[in-house]
C-alpha angles and dihedrals in degrees: 000000000000135000086253086091088079088069094059090045090059095042091056092047088055089058091051095047101039125017090200089077089066088068090052093051092049092060109082095195093047095055091114090066095070106138111262095214092077095055124089104186139017110271140179111229121193117212116193150227089058092025089232114182114228119193113212122202122253116245120199123235128044122257092218144347126219098227143007090238091065110113115210094205089060102033110036107099093356120147094178108122091202089068093056095095088059100034099037128227114237110204112155113052126181136156122217101235091209100051102016088229111149119230119201133192102210113190092223109021097044130223110354138183129207125190119233092262092057126223130131115350123247113231111231096178134350101176142022129205087007092297118118116231117256102177118016107176135164127015144177133189133228094203094184093057096032094236130137118203116201142164129238102207096193141004089192110038128052117226092259087065094051092127090062090048093051090055096044128092094225110139100173097101122124151224112215141178132212121205111217091201102047096027088226125141123206135182111239099182141358130189098074126139111223098330111204133161122033130200133175121210120241098271093036094240094129141020130216121213127189112225103201104193095045093044097229145108119238125207121214119193105217098198094058125098089225118057094201104142132223125217109263097181141353112221135212092218141020114296125222122171130002121213129184119218129211091272092059092252124134128234115202116197114216119211113209093182097073136081095025133288120347116225114252093235093060112100112256095238113164099175140014129198118212135186120229092273094055097257115146113246101171142355129206118218118213092200088222092288114158091223088069096051095103111032112173104183144346121221119189117202104151086311130032125256118197120198 
């Protein structure tokens, strides 16, 4: 869960505002031409298959902020986790393809919405069942039904204490949904251990959820009366985000930097691509490079971008 997610936020906004950027993104060798105005901070982006590092230029001025209480003099450029309750920690990011509104799962401020022109986020919900959120994480949107699915990674630990959460045996975490029409929030499922990334399939018939501590992906059938999940995939390492590509396949990013040291004899897999039935289509090898120790997500748009 790295600040690299800001990059993908701005790339998607570019698609919503100007369709010409889609042609830029589809050209692997023209990736350096990505328009600077949609980037907030300097980032390193890794483009496979050659794992070429591209350095993108810093642009001053934020696109949006999660709350009016955020203080720039404290928060801009800060890596101090103890400032996160003031500064916010955006984790789940998703645009509504119909309205181009941006929805954010902020670990501390809750479920937020930002209009296409940016600015201060509007808080949609900051608590459920009279309990304030401590660690909102991944999300995805069913734009046709007007429903946002998101994970609550912990009701006990704030995000800044994620290391404690990853080592705990707490299995009371939740998968929730927010109805954009009724403004109601409901708990779909409890009993998860550090739920993380979320991804709907193309026709929104099922939902995938990364369960960090148990190193697996769960599959929830949304049309069923019972939301009891089935195991979609068992993983060799800790999962983070899940992203669907244009072929309706799913990339799962694997984060080697969590849950302690990984044994040397474990394959250095940093990402796995699955079909809709959970069959492995492709695996990416990190070749034991330190730069791949904390992969957050993999987006495939003609080429793959790892963040």
